[in-house]
N, C-alpha and C positions, 0 to 999 in steps of 0.2 A: 337470229330469231330466238325469242324466248320460248323455252320448252318447259311447260308446266310439270311434266314428269320428272325432268332433271332437277328442277327447283325443289320439288317435293322430296326427292331422294337426298339432296344436299341438306335440306332442313332436318330430315330424319337422322342423317348421319351426325349432324351437329348435336341434336338432342341426345343421341345415343352416346356420343363422346362425353357430353356433360354428365350424363348419368353414370358413366364409368368412372369419371374423375370423382364424383361424389361418393360412389361406392368405395373407391380406394381410400378416400379420406376417412370415411366411416370405419373402414377396416383397420387403418392405422390407429385411429383414435381408440377403437375397441381393444386392440393389442396393447397399447400403452396403458390403458386403464386396467386391463386384466393383469399385466405384469406388475404394475405399481401396487396392486392389491395383494400380491404374493408376499409370503413371509420372507424375511431376509435370509440369505444363505447362512448355514451354520459356519461359525468361525469368522464372520465378517467383522465382529466387534474386536477391536484391539485397544486395550487400555480404556475401554468404555467409549471409544469413538468408532464411527463407521468407516470401514475401508472400502472406498469406491474406486474401482478400476475400470477405465474406459466408459462406455455407455452403460448405465445401470440397467437398461431395458434389453440389452442385446441377448443375454442368455435366455430369458423367457421368450423373446420374440423368435429366436431360432428354434426353440422347442416347439412353439406353436406352428412355425413354418414347416418343420419336419412332420408334425402330426397332420397338417393340412394336405401336404403332398401325398402322404400314405393313404389318407382317407379319399383323396381324389382318385388315386389309382384304383382303389377298391370300388368306388362309386361308379367309375366309368368302365369297369370290367376289363382293365388292361394290365392287371397285376402280372399276369403270365408273360405278356409282351415285355414289360419292364424287366422281369427276371431274365428273359432271353437277352435283352440288351446288356444287362450286367455281366452275363456270361461271356457275351461277345467282347465287351470292353476289357474284361479281365484277360481273355485269351489274346487280344491284340497287344495288351501291355506285356504279357509274358513272351510273346513272339519277338519283341525287340531285344530280349536278352541274347538271342542267337545272332543278331546282326553285328557286323564288324565295320562296314563301310558307311552306315547311316549315322547321322548326327544323333539320332534317338537310340540310345543304348541303355543297358541296365547298369552301366558303370556308375558307381556312386549313388545308386538309387536306394533310398531308405525304405525299410520294410513298412514304416508308417505311411509313407507316400502311397505305396501299393495298396495298403489297407483302405486309405481314403478314396483312392481311385475306384476301387471295386465296390464301394458302398457310397455312391454320390449323394444320396438323400441324407444320410447321417453325417456326412463329412463336414458340412459347415458348422454344425453344433459341436462336433468333436474338436475341430480346430479352435473354435472360440473358447471352449472349456479349457483346453490346454494352455492357450495364451493367457487366459484370465488367471489360472492357477499359478502360472509362472510369474506373472506380475505381482500377484498377491504375496508370493514367497519373498519377493524383494521388500515389500512393504512391511511384512510381519517379522522382519529381523531373523529369518531362518539362516542367514549367512550365505556367503557365496557358495560354500560347499553344498548346502541344501538346494540352492537354485540349480547348480550344475547337475546334481543328482536327478532333478526333475527333467532337465533337458536331455540328459544322457539316455533316459528311457526311450526317447524318440530318435536317438542317433545310433541305434543298433550296438550300443555298448553293453557289456555285461554288468550285472549288479555290482556296485562298488563293494570291495571287501571291507569288513568291519575291523579296522586296525585299532591301534592304541588311541586313546583320547589325547589329542594334541591341543586341547583348548588352553588358552592362557589362564594362568592363575594370578591372584593378586600380587604375589611375590615376584612375578616375572618382570623383567625390564622390557620396555616397549621394543627396543632394538633387537633383543633376543627373540621375541615373538616373530618379528619381521625376518630375522636371519633363518629361523627354523622353517618358516613358510617358503622362503626362497630356496632353501636346501631341498625341501621335499619336492618343489616344483621342478628343480633341475634334475633330481633323480628320476622323476616321472617322465620328463622329456627324454633323458638318456635311454630309459627303458623303451619308450615308444619308438625311438629312432634306431634301436639296435639291429633290426633286420635290414636296414638300408646301408648301402656303401657310402663312403665319404663323398664320392662324386654325385650320388643321388641326393644326399642331404644338401650339397651345394646347389644342385639344380632346383630343389624346392626353395631354398633361401633366395635365389636369384629370380625365380619365375612365378612363385605363387601369387604374390600380390599383383604383379604386372599383368599376368594372363587372366586371372580369375576376377580381378577388380579394376585395376588401373586402365587397361586397354579396352574394357568393355564399353561399347557404344550402343549396342542393341540389347535390351533387357533379357530377351529369351535365348540368346546364343553368345558364343565367344568369338573374338576376332581370330584366334588361332585354335581351332577345334582339335587338331591333332596334338598340339602341345597340352591343351587342357585335358585331353584324354590321358596323356602320359602322366601328368601331375596327379590326377585322381587315382591312377593305377599305383603310383608310388605311395600315396596316402593310404590306400587299401593294403599295401604291403607292410606298412608300419604295424607295430604291436599295438592293438587297440584294446587290450584287456586291462 
């Protein structure tokens, strides 16, 4: 039997859905227009050309998203509840540092990961800004050393020491430059592996790729978690300075 009340409710729901879709479309259009009107970021010009990395609207959109979320918390009067959630989430993360039998442990956890976890509203923009900076470093001819310095800041490495300038000079032969680079790389590798025994080094050589990459079939975990834990412990034992 036809029910007029149900029919009216269905019609209202359909109209509300269309209105929501239209509102989202307008919001996205407004975001794109606002971001497109912004000034280019400093340093985007390289040799007179624009350096575009990824979606050109992403940085501005994430800034607007962060602002919208913070404004929403204030407007709805739930800022204090959100802060309690942040405290709870941070406490739960720290509690995993004391577990030994769980898959979720603090082994190999980066300080930057904990920072992003504890500030989820700012995390998307922070991650986007880091990857954009890293990709621009590749495009702006900073050299591999400069790119690795940027990455090292997020990998809990200490500040790289300012050693002698090993840049190639016009008088250098190309093979001499390559030879010096390989020698420095070998010296750095030997220094990093000094705390490990020969058996531990062999274990890393034989198992690192297989356990952490080759045998992985599920993205969020390892096929052999106990071996993976052991490998990460060996990497943490290595000289990371």
